N, C-alpha and C positions, 0 to 999 in steps of 0.2 A: 504493499500499500504506500502511496506517496505521502510525504510528511504533511502536505497541504490536504486537509479533509474537505473534498469537494461537496457542494451542495447541488443536489440533482432535483430538477423539475419535470414532473410527469403529468401528461393530460390523460383523457379517456379513463377517468377514475372508476368506471364501472367494469372495465375490462380485466379479464383474468390476468393478462400480462402485467398490467399496472399493479394490480394487488400483489402478485408474486414479486415484482421488482421492488415494491415499497418494502415488504417484509425482508427481502434479501439485503437491501441496502441498510435497513434499520438494524438488522442483526449484526452488520458489520460496524455499527456505530456512526454511520454517516448521516448527514443532514438531508433528508428527503421531503420534498413538498409536492402537493398535487394540485391540479386545476379541476375543479368540479363544476358541472353544469346544472346539477339538480341534487335534491336532498338525498336521494336514494343512490348515490355514487359510493359504492362499497369501500374503495380504497381510502376515500377521505376520512373514514371512521376508524382507520388503523391507528393503534397506539403508537406506531413508529413514525406517523406523519407529524412534522414539526410545525407545519402550517398549510392550510387549505385556501386556495384562492377560488373565488367565484368568478365564473366567466360565461358568456353565451355558448350554446352548443357549437362544437367544432364545425358542423356543417354550415353554420353561419360565418363563413370564412372572414370577411372583413371586420365584423364585430369582434369575433374571436381574436383576431390578430391584433386589434387596437388594444384590447385588454392584456394580451400577451406582452406587447411592448410596454405597456404601463407597469406591469410586474416586474419586467427586466430592468426598466429605467429606475424603479424604487429600490431594487436590490440586484445590482449587476454581478455577473461572474457565475451564474448558475448554469450547470450542465443541462442542455436540452436534448432529451431523447424521444424519438418518434414513437408513438404508442398506437397509431392506427394509419391506414392509408392516407386518410385525410390530412392528418399532422405531418406525415411523411413528405407529402407533396407541398404543403403549406410552409414547412420549414425550409424546404430545399428551394422553393420559388422565391422565398423572401430571406435567403441566408444572409445577404449583404446587410440588410437593416437589422436582423436579429443579432448578427455578430457584434453589433455596437453594444449590446447588453448581455449577451449569452455566450457560453461556449457551444457553438453549434457543430453537431456532428452529423453532417448529411453529405452524401456523394453529389456529383454535379447534376444539373437539372436534366441533361440529356440521358444520363444514367437512369434516373428515376422514372422518366418518360418511358423508357424501353422496358422497364419493370412493371410499371403500373397500368400501361396500356397493353392488354393482353394479346392483341395482334402483334404488336411489336415485340413482345415477350417471346412469342412463338418463333418469329423470325429470328430472334437472337439465339434461342436454343437450337435451331437448325444449324446457323452459322458455327455454333460451339460444338456441333457434331452429335446433339442429342435428338432424341425422337419426340415427336409431338403428335397428338390426334389430328385427324383431318379436320379442317375448319374452313368456313367461308365468310366473307365480309361484304354482304350486299350493301349497296349504297342507299338503299330505301325500299319501300314496298314494290315499287315497279321492277326493280332489279331481282327482288326476291321472287316475285311471281314467275319470272322467266326461268329460274332455276329450281323452284320448289319440287316440281314433279321428278327431277332427276337426282334428288338428294337421297343418301342411304339412312332411312329411318331406323330407330328413333333419333331424333336431333335434339340437342340442348341449346336452347336460346339463353345466352349468358351475357351479363353486363360486360361491357368493353373494359370498364374501370369502375372502381368503388370510390374514386375521388368525386366529391360533390354530389353523391348520392344520399338521399334521405333513407331509402330502404335498404335493408341489410340482406336481402334475398340473394341466392346464388344463381337463380335462374329457374326455367321451366322446361320440361321435356314434352316433346310433341311427336305424334306417330304418324301423321298424314298431312299432305300438302295444304289442304284447307285449314286445318288446325294451325299449322305453321303460320300461314299468312294472317290469320286472326290474332294469334298470340303475339306475333311480331308487331302488328299494328297497335295492339294495346300496350305493349312495352314502350314503343316510341312516344305514343300519346301521353303516357303516364310520366315518362322522364322529361319530356321537352320543356314543360313549364318550370319544372323544378332544378334542372341542371344549369348551373352557372356557366355562361360562356367562357371557354379557355382557349387562348390562341395556341397553346402547346398541344392541346387535345381537342381539335376542332370537331371530331366525330364521336365524341364521348357518349352522347345520348343514343347513338345507334348501336344495338347490341350485335354480338357476333353469334354465329352458328357453329356448333362443334359436334362431331360424331359422339353420341352418347354411349359410354361404355359403363356397364354395370360392374363395379369393383368386384373381382373374384376374391378368393379366400385370403389373398394377400392384403386386401382392402387398400385404403390410400396410405401410401407410404410416405412419411414426412421425414425430411432431412433438415435438421435444425442445427445452427452453428454459429460461428463467427470467423470473419476474415479481417485482418487489419488494413490500414491504409496502404502499406507496402505490398500486400497480397501474399507475403511470405508466411505469416502466422495464420493458421488455419486449423479449427477443430470442429468436430461434428458429433451428433448423436442421431440415433435413428428410432422411429416410433411409427405405429400405425393407428389411424383413426378407426375405431371399431363401432362407434355409434354417433349419429348426428342428430341435430334438432329435427330435421325435416327430410324427407326424401323427395327426389332422388339426390338433391345436393343441399348441403346445409352446414351450419357451424357445428363443430365437434363438441360432443359431450363426454366422450370416453375415449382415452388413448392407452395403448400398451407399448412398453419399451420393446425395441428390437435389438438384436446384436448388431455389431458393425458390418457395414456392406462396402468394401473399398471401392468397388466399381461405381456405386451410386455416389459416394462421397467424392470421388473424382469428377463424376459429372456435374456435381453441385459446384465444385471448384472451377471447372471450366466455364460454367455459366456466369459465375460471378466475375471472372477475368474477362469474359467477352463483353459484358456490359459495363465493366469498370466499378463494380460495386464494392464497398467496404461496410462493415458493421455487422449487426445481428441479422440472421435471416432464417426463414422457413421455406423450404422449397418442396412442393408437393408432386409426387408421381403416381400415375395409375398404370396397372399392367394391362396390355392389350396386345395380341398377336406376338406373343413371346418376347416383349421387349417393355421397358419402362418408359413412360411418356410423361414429359413435364406438363403439368396443368395449372400451376400457380406458383408465384414468388411473393412472399411477405417480407418487405424490407424493413422491418421494425420489431417491437416487442410483439409477442403473439400468445394465444390462450395457455399453451403448455409450457411456458417458461418455468413454472414451479416444478414440472417434472424434470427438466434438464438441470435445474439447480440442485435437486435431490440426487441426481445421477453424477454430480462432480463437475458440472460445466456451468460456471457462474456468469452467464451471458451478460447480465446488466452490469456487472463489475468489469467484464472485459471492455465493453463499449465505453464505460466511463473512463477507464485508464487510458484508452486510446484518445478519447476526447481531450484528457488532460495533458497528453503528450509524455506520459511516463512510460517510456519504451522498456526500461528495465523490469519494472514490476509487471507489465504486460507480458513480456516474454516469459516470465516465471510463472504467471498465472496460467497462460496457455499451455506451457509444458506440463504443469501439474493437472490440467483438465484432459489430456490426451488419453488417459487410462480411467475408465469407469471404476470407482472404488468397489462396487459390489455389482458383479455381473448378473445377479438375480433379477428376475422380471419385476418391473415397477410399473404402476398405472397411474394415471391421473384421470379423475372424473369429477364432474359437477353433481354431487350427490343429491342435493336438493332437487335440481332440475331433472335428473334421471328419475327420481322417485315420483315427482310431479308429472312428468310425461307418462309413466306407467299407470299412474292413478287415473290420469284424463282418459287413457286408452281403455282401462278397465271399465270406467264408469259409462263410456260411450260405445262399448262392444267393439273396440278397434284393436284388440290384442288377443293372441290366442294363449291358452294355458302354458303351452310349451315355451313361448316366448317370454312370458311373465316369469316362469320358473327359472329360465336361463339367466336372466338379468339379476334376479335375486340371488342365485347361486354365484354368479360372477362377482357381485359385491362381497359376499361372504368370503369366497376363496382369496380375493385380492385385498381384503381389508388391511392386513398387517404391513403390506408393501405399497399402499396407496397414498396419493397426494390429492387433497381436495382443492377444487378450483377456487373456493373462497373461505371455506370453514377451517379454522385452527383454534384449538383450545387455548393457545397461549395469546391469541389475538382474535377474541370472539366477535367483535362488532361487525367487521367486514362480512362475516358468514350470515349474520342476522339480517343486516341491510341487504345483501344479495338476495336472500330468500323473499323478503318483502317486495324488492324490485321485480323478481321473477313472477310473484303472485300477480302484481299490478300488470306487467306485460302479458302474462298468460291469459288473464281475463279479457284483455283487449285483443289478443290474438285467437281466442277461442272459436269464433265463427269461421276464421280462415282455416284453423285445424280441422274443423268438422268437414269443410268442403274439400280439403286437400288429402284427408286420410281416409281410406275405404274402410267400411264396417268389416267386422270379423272375417278376416282371411286368414288362410292358414300360414301365418308367418312364422317362420323358424328363426333362430338366432342369427344364422348367416344372412338371412334377407334384411335384417335391420342394418347391417353393415354396408349394404350396397349403396353406392352413390358416386358422385363425382364432383369435385370442387370447381 
């Protein structure tokens, strides 16, 4: 650790990555602060937080940014780490102004554009020698109508980027041309009035089309890690997403650790070098046609940070050390993180959300007995080696606030849950893992 104890500022106070980073920094005795946009922001309630700032939601970019500048001007020198796609883009786009008050740790704007625009990400992956799923980029409904009949269904309509989006959905799957055109038009109409025009992503409101692949037994393979500014220091861990909030594509609820995979780790490193990225990352792969295909790249803190910290890879600390320019401490920390202390299986899960989801499915006849029994058994079997998304006995308030937030959001989303989830179908445990990010 450097002699100077840095002060770290984190936004997205409801996110699992922020909650885990707050606890990680706090346990190291560092000064950690958060930006909160509402009362049910779990990380803001942690006993490790020295100060919580109120600000507009991140999606309200200009207003959030002005408050961020005010925070920095009042207390300069804080390390600013990206906690969402929105903050990753905002901090990069405004790095010059933010650097007047903060220690900004962001790659160049063109790097972030190639990562956060999924079409450009696919092109970069191909140039790096990696496989990607077949995809199409129609310029609008007219272009789509000309190609709809020739596409290999099912097709996933997915957001081109999550920057400036108010919804957090991963996309919708369609099985026929007419359905594709209808859902595409709905997507564009829904996004157009809400998407902030961006000269660096002029087509952000238009979705991409991608061949849908139901993840096989391998699930969604997640490579998480860190690469420093020089590109020489590199460390990874591997896990698989085994349950997500919604099907066919959604935010992860349960993750299981995996042993190292040198080939995929090298692929992740090649992609980082291709786009010129440095910092914390999560790169997701899905198996199709006997090869691993890149489907997503998160250049920021992510939900399962707590899992990686438990496995001996202190990602928030590594980013902070690089931001502070402490090369010696960074080299030592990366060297120490190369070997996982305990090779035993470790899992991360959102206990409250998992049980709430199962309860909702039971009450609405949308889960089989087999499936219900499987997940109850999964929790029991992995309890001793599990990390919770928010709950922690030594820091209880974030877990309580997270539960309240999930209840509130769950009630609001219940009608959509009923529409999108079929009634009692013979769902088995593997079926719940199927999906594509």
